[in-house]
N, C-alpha and C positions, 0 to 999 in steps of 0.2 A: 415425467422425465426421471431417469435414474439419478442416484446421488452422484455417481461419477460424472454424468453429463452436466449436472448442475454445478459441480465443483469446477469442471473444465470451462464451462460458460463463464462463471464468475472470474476465474483466473484470466481468461481471454479479455474480459471487459476491464479488469484492473490493469493489465498490461497495456491495453489501448489507451486508457486514461493516463497512465504514466508517460507513454510516448507523446500524447497530445498536450500534456501540461508541464512537461519537464522544462526547467530553466536552469542552465548551468550558471550559477551566480558568478559575479566578477572575480571574487577572491580565488576560488578553486581554478577558474579558467586562467587567470594570470599566473598562477603558480603551478599549473598543469597537474593539479591533484586529481587522481583517479582512484577507483576502487569499488568495493562492495559496501552497501549498507543493508543490514538485515533488520527488517521492520516487523514487529509483532503488533497486532491490533485486534480489536474486538468489534464485531458488528452486533450492536445491542438488540434488545427485544423490539425496539422501535425502528430498527433498520439503519440507524445512524452509526457512523464510525466513532468509537470511543477508545480510550486507553492506548494511544499510539506510542510505541516505544522503539525508536530507532537505535541501532548499535553500529558504531563505526569508529575508526581511529581519528576521523576528522569531523569536527563539530559543524562546519559549514555544509558538508554533505549530509549530515544527520538532519540539519534544519530543512534542507530542500526535500529530503525524503519525507519528513514529517509533514511538511506543507502539502505535498502531493497526496499523501494518504488521507489527511484530514479533509481534503476537498473531494473525496470520492462521493459520487452521487448517493442518494439515499437508496438503500437496498430493501428488498422485500425480506422481512425477518424470517428466519428459519423456524419451522414448527416441529415441536417434539411432543408427541401424545396430544396433538391438537392445539397446543398452546405455543405462543411465540417464545423463542429461546435465543439467547445470545450465542455467538459462535466465535471462537478464536481463529485467527489466521496468522501466517508467517510468510513473508515474501522477501526474497533477496532482490535488491535493485542495483544494477551495475551502472557506474558512472565512468565512461571512457571518452576521452577526447580523440578526435580523428584528424 
């Protein structure tokens, strides 16, 4: 599979995970807090998510974004020159009330 297809597949699975595991906690919901959380994280050599760093103006949204990303399923580690290698990712998560 090409690198682009691999990246697209991973992105699709992360988006599905977020949709299925998202919980709008009570505080943001009561105060109608909405917005973007930008999350950077690393999938380590063992395929586990490490070093999750959410960035947002609201700490409650940051906590929920971090919770969702930390609970990502274990991935197959990326290989570089035949050896497992960690890889960094960045994803924006949108929190909107309807």
